[in-house]
N, C-alpha and C positions, 0 to 999 in steps of 0.2 A: 964246525961248531957242533956241540953235542946238544941233544934235545933235553937233557936232564938239567934240572935246576939245582943250584948249590944249596946246601943247608943254611948257609949264612946269607943274611939279607944285605943288600948293597946299601951304602950310605945314602944314596938317593931315595931308595924305597923307605928307609927309616925316616928321613926328613919329610917325605911326602906323607907318610902315615901320621907323623907328629903334627904337620900342618892341618891335615884333615881332622884330627882329634881336637885341636885348638879351635878350628872353625866350627865344629859341631858344638863345642862348649859355648863359644861366643854367640852362636845362633840361638841356642837354648836360652841364654841370658837375655838376648834381645827380644825374643818372643815373650818371655816373662815380663819384661819391662813394658812392652806394648800392651799386654793384657792388663797389667796394673794401671797403666795410664787410661785405658778404656774404661775400667771400673770407676776410676776417679771422675772421669768425664760424665759417665751415666749418673753418678751420685749428684754431681753439681747440677746437671740438667734437671733431675728430679726436684732438687731444692729450689731451683729457679722457677720451675713450673708451679710448685706449691705457692711460692710467693706471688707469682703472677695471678693465679686463680684466686688467692685471697684478696688481692688488690682489686680484681675485677668484681668479686662478690661485694666488697665494701663500696665500690663505686656504684654498683647497681642498687644496693640498699640505700645509699645516699640519694640517688636519683628518685627512688620510689618515695622516700621520706619527703623530698622536696616537692614532689607532685601532689602529695597528700593522698595518694592512692586513687586519684581521679583516672589515671590512665591504666588500662589493663596491661598486665605484665606480658608483653610480647617478647619472643626470643630476639635477641639482638642479631642484627645481620652481620655476622662475622664473615670476614673475607675468607674465601676458600684458598687453600694452598694450591699453588700452581705445580703441576707435575711436568717434569721434563719428558719429552718424547725420546724414547730410546731408539737409536739407529738400528735398522734391521739388516 
């Protein structure tokens, strides 16, 4: 066997490079789809957060109106979020 490579590419190497090119294109499309989906999720989360905060503000205003202002406005005891412990 000689150590020189022929100038022509074998059909296997052509097929392999074509598969790699297609895989790279599909990967780029998949990453773009995931990023678009993540943006949509963040927009929806922001919209829902605004709705929740508006609802809580309306509820607090209604409670203060019902009390007639007798009670001092103390911060509500909101439940703290639990944090998962990460394995070390």
